[in-house]
C-alpha positions as CSV (number, residue, x, y, z in Angstrom):
1,M,98.1,50.4,121.8
2,K,95.2,52.6,120.8
3,L,96.5,55.7,118.9
4,P,94.8,59.1,119.3
5,S,92.3,59.7,116.6
6,R,94.4,62.4,114.8
7,A,97.5,60.2,114.9
8,A,95.5,57.2,113.6
9,A,94.1,59.3,110.8
10,L,97.6,60.6,109.7
11,M,99.0,57.0,109.8
12,A,96.2,55.7,107.6
13,A,96.7,58.6,105.2
14,T,100.4,58.0,105.0
15,L,99.9,54.3,104.3
16,L,97.4,55.2,101.6
17,A,99.8,57.7,100.1
18,S,102.5,55.0,99.8
19,L,100.1,52.8,97.9
20,T,98.4,55.3,95.6
21,G,100.9,58.1,95.0
22,A,99.5,61.5,94.2
23,S,95.9,60.5,95.1
24,G,97.2,59.3,98.4
25,M,98.9,62.6,99.1
26,S,95.5,64.3,98.6
27,A,93.9,61.8,101.0
28,A,96.6,62.6,103.5
29,R,96.0,66.3,103.3
30,A,92.2,65.7,103.7
31,A,92.7,63.4,106.7
32,D,95.0,66.1,108.3
33,A,92.4,68.8,107.7
34,D,89.6,66.6,109.1
35,A,91.6,66.0,112.2
36,L,91.7,69.7,113.0
37,P,89.2,71.1,115.6
38,G,86.2,72.9,114.2
39,V,85.1,76.5,114.8
40,N,81.4,77.0,114.5
41,M,81.2,80.2,112.5
42,E,77.5,80.8,113.4
43,A,78.2,80.7,117.1
44,T,81.4,82.7,116.9
45,V,79.9,85.5,114.8
46,K,77.0,85.6,117.3
47,A,79.4,86.0,120.2
48,A,81.2,88.8,118.4
49,Q,78.0,90.8,118.3
50,I,76.8,90.1,121.9
51,D,79.9,89.9,124.1
52,P,81.1,93.5,123.4
53,R,77.8,94.8,124.8
54,R,77.6,92.7,128.0
55,P,78.0,94.4,131.3
56,D,79.7,91.2,132.7
57,D,82.0,88.5,131.5
58,R,79.4,85.8,130.8
59,L,80.1,83.8,127.7
60,T,77.7,83.4,124.8
61,P,76.2,79.8,125.0
62,G,77.7,77.4,122.5
63,A,80.5,79.8,121.4
64,K,83.3,79.3,123.9
65,A,85.2,76.4,122.2
66,G,85.3,78.2,118.8
67,V,86.1,81.6,120.3
68,L,89.0,80.1,122.2
69,L,90.5,78.6,119.0
70,V,90.1,82.0,117.2
71,E,91.7,83.9,120.1
72,R,94.6,81.4,120.3
73,A,95.2,81.9,116.6
74,L,95.2,85.7,117.0
75,R,97.6,85.3,119.9
76,E,99.9,83.3,117.6
77,E,99.7,86.1,115.1
78,R,100.8,88.5,117.8
79,L,97.5,90.4,117.6
80,L,96.1,89.5,121.0
81,D,97.6,89.3,124.4
82,A,97.4,86.0,126.2
83,K,95.2,87.5,129.0
84,W,92.4,88.0,126.4
85,V,92.4,84.3,125.4
86,D,89.3,83.5,127.5
87,G,86.5,82.5,125.2
88,Y,84.9,85.9,125.4
89,F,84.7,87.7,122.1
90,G,84.7,91.2,123.6
91,T,85.8,94.5,122.1
92,T,89.5,93.6,122.4
93,T,89.0,90.4,120.4
94,V,86.9,92.2,117.8
95,A,89.6,94.8,117.4
96,A,92.3,92.1,117.1
97,F,90.2,90.3,114.4
98,A,89.8,93.5,112.5
99,R,93.6,94.0,112.6
100,F,94.0,90.5,111.2
101,Q,91.5,91.3,108.4
102,R,93.4,94.4,107.5
103,S,96.7,92.4,107.5
104,L,95.1,90.4,104.7
105,G,94.5,93.6,102.7
106,L,90.8,93.7,103.5
107,T,89.1,97.0,104.0
108,G,85.7,98.5,104.8
109,L,83.0,96.0,105.8
110,A,85.4,93.1,105.1
111,A,87.5,94.4,108.0
112,N,84.6,95.1,110.5
113,G,85.9,92.7,113.2
114,L,83.2,90.1,112.5
115,P,84.7,86.8,111.3
116,G,83.8,86.5,107.7
117,K,84.3,83.2,105.8
118,A,87.5,84.3,104.0
119,S,89.2,85.8,107.0
120,L,88.2,83.0,109.4
121,T,89.4,80.3,107.0
122,K,92.7,82.1,106.5
123,L,93.2,82.5,110.2
124,G,92.4,78.8,110.7
125,A,94.8,77.4,108.1
126,G,96.7,74.6,109.8
127,R,94.9,75.4,113.1
128,F,91.2,74.8,112.8
129,R,88.5,74.1,110.2
130,V,85.4,76.3,109.8
131,T,82.0,74.7,110.2
132,H,78.5,76.1,110.0
133,V,79.6,78.6,107.4
134,I,77.4,81.7,106.9
135,G,77.5,84.7,104.6
136,P,75.4,87.6,103.3
137,G,75.4,86.6,99.7
138,A,75.4,88.9,96.7
139,R,73.9,92.4,96.9
140,V,70.6,92.7,95.1
141,S,68.0,95.3,94.4
142,A,64.6,95.0,96.3
143,G,61.9,97.6,96.2
144,G,64.2,100.3,94.9
145,V,66.9,99.8,97.6
146,V,70.0,97.6,97.9
147,I,70.1,94.7,100.3
148,D,72.0,91.4,100.4
149,T,70.6,88.0,99.3
150,R,70.3,86.6,102.9
151,T,68.3,89.7,104.0
152,R,66.0,89.4,100.9
153,N,65.3,85.7,101.8
154,M,64.6,86.6,105.4
155,L,62.2,89.4,104.4
156,A,60.4,87.0,102.0
157,E,59.8,84.5,104.9
158,A,58.7,87.3,107.2
159,E,56.1,88.4,104.6
160,R,54.9,84.8,104.3
161,L,54.4,84.5,108.1
162,L,52.7,87.9,108.2
163,G,50.5,87.4,105.2
164,R,51.3,90.8,103.6
165,D,54.1,92.5,101.7
166,L,56.5,94.8,103.4
167,V,57.6,98.1,101.8
168,L,61.2,99.1,102.3
169,L,61.9,102.7,103.0
170,Q,65.7,102.3,103.3
171,G,68.0,99.4,102.5
172,S,71.6,98.5,103.3
173,Y,75.0,99.6,102.1
174,N,73.8,103.2,102.4
175,R,76.9,104.8,103.9
176,G,76.0,108.3,105.1
177,G,72.6,108.2,103.4
178,D,70.6,109.0,106.5
179,P,72.2,110.8,109.4
180,T,69.4,109.8,111.8
181,S,70.4,106.2,111.4
182,A,73.7,106.6,113.2
183,G,75.5,104.4,110.7
184,T,73.4,101.3,111.1
185,H,72.6,101.2,107.4
186,D,76.2,101.7,106.4
187,G,76.7,97.9,106.1
188,G,74.5,94.9,105.2
189,G,71.5,93.3,106.9
190,V,69.7,96.4,107.9
191,V,66.4,97.8,106.5
192,D,63.7,100.3,107.5
193,I,60.1,99.3,106.7
194,S,57.0,101.4,106.1
195,V,54.1,101.1,108.5
196,K,51.7,103.1,106.3
197,G,48.3,101.5,106.5
198,M,49.2,99.4,109.6
199,N,47.4,99.8,112.9
200,S,49.2,99.2,116.2
201,A,48.3,95.4,116.1
202,T,49.6,95.0,112.6
203,R,52.8,96.8,113.4
204,T,53.4,94.5,116.3
205,A,52.6,91.5,114.2
206,A,55.1,92.6,111.6
207,V,57.9,93.0,114.2
208,R,57.0,89.6,115.6
209,A,57.3,88.0,112.1
210,L,60.7,89.7,111.5
211,R,62.0,88.6,114.9
212,R,60.9,85.1,114.3
213,V,63.0,84.8,111.1
214,G,66.2,86.3,112.7
215,F,65.9,90.1,112.7
216,A,66.4,92.3,115.7
217,A,63.4,94.5,114.9
218,W,61.6,97.4,116.6
219,V,58.8,99.9,115.8
220,R,60.3,103.3,115.8
221,N,58.2,106.5,116.5
222,P,58.7,110.3,116.3
223,D,58.9,110.5,120.1
224,Q,62.2,108.7,120.1
225,A,64.0,110.8,117.5
226,D,63.6,113.0,114.4
227,W,62.1,110.3,112.3
228,P,58.7,109.2,111.1
229,W,56.9,106.0,112.3
230,H,58.7,103.0,110.8
231,I,60.1,99.5,111.6
232,H,63.8,99.2,111.9
233,A,65.2,95.7,111.4
234,A,68.8,94.3,111.6
235,A,69.6,90.8,110.5
236,I,71.4,88.8,113.2
237,N,74.7,87.3,112.1
238,D,74.9,89.2,108.8
239,T,78.7,89.4,108.5
240,D,78.5,92.7,106.6
241,L,76.9,94.5,109.5
242,S,78.3,97.9,110.4
243,R,79.7,98.3,113.9
244,Q,76.7,100.3,115.0
245,A,74.3,97.6,113.7
246,Q,76.4,94.9,115.5
247,H,75.9,96.8,118.7
248,Q,72.1,97.0,118.1
249,I,71.9,93.2,117.8
250,G,74.0,92.7,120.9
251,D,71.7,94.9,122.8
252,Y,68.6,93.0,121.4
253,Y,70.0,89.8,122.9
254,L,70.4,91.6,126.2
255,G,66.8,92.7,126.3
256,L,67.4,96.3,125.1
257,N,65.8,98.5,122.5
258,G,68.8,99.1,120.2
259,L,68.8,102.9,120.7
260,A,71.6,105.0,122.1
261,G,70.0,105.3,125.5
262,R,69.9,101.5,125.8
263,G,66.4,101.4,127.2
264,P,64.4,98.1,127.7
265,D,63.1,96.3,124.7
266,D,59.6,97.5,123.8
267,G,58.9,94.8,121.1
268,P,57.0,91.5,121.2
269,K,58.7,88.7,123.0
270,V,59.9,85.8,120.8
271,T,62.6,83.2,121.1
272,I,65.6,84.8,119.6
273,R,67.0,82.9,116.7
274,T,69.3,83.6,113.7
275,W,68.0,82.9,110.2
276,E,70.0,79.7,110.0
277,E,68.6,78.5,113.4
278,Y,65.1,79.4,112.2
279,R,65.5,77.3,109.0
280,R,66.7,74.3,110.9
281,R,63.7,74.3,113.2
């Protein structure tokens, strides 16, 4: 009789444990963990940004299996009703995940409803393993402002593609620092970039380079609001994103301009990719 793969793995681990003692016990635990289904963190985080902004119930491609595992776990934790276990990481699932994060004692950006590595791993204990792990990295200083390591690396690659340096006007983790930003800079992954010395073609080229490496980016102008000309960029899948920045990225995937009025995207058309997807190309 052919055993299911998980049962076979456990039987092999048990036999090994009987032969090798403590080292066998470690092998058994490893085999058990390997037998768990995987949640693709990249795809799940992406869904948590896009799905809450959708006007319909379409699912984010490649995310359904992982989102279902997360939602079932939240259901088991009594944080999500069964009717919401549907593979759609909408506002109800985001709110449930934020409650789970708070139950772990997490606060602030660590409880923003996006699955971070620590909270997703904790939820998955005994239920699923986390694959394609992503994270913002440490906070660093760049051009006189604070950003995270992932954002710094993305900016460096955009500069390489563009063939010129980018000057930052505003960085990340700037809670309440600019009321015109509507909270988008409160978390990580978001920068404003100077367009001084750029003509229209260069501004467009800069936005294109930023989009290619994984930013949702737009040229902003004084006709839109009380701000000077600049480029606004938010790093897709930065798990430190503020809620407002999450919404901007969701709108970007849906062909919108990231502003409160949710108008059509006015930037250059590129294939939308995360930083990790870009690096794997």
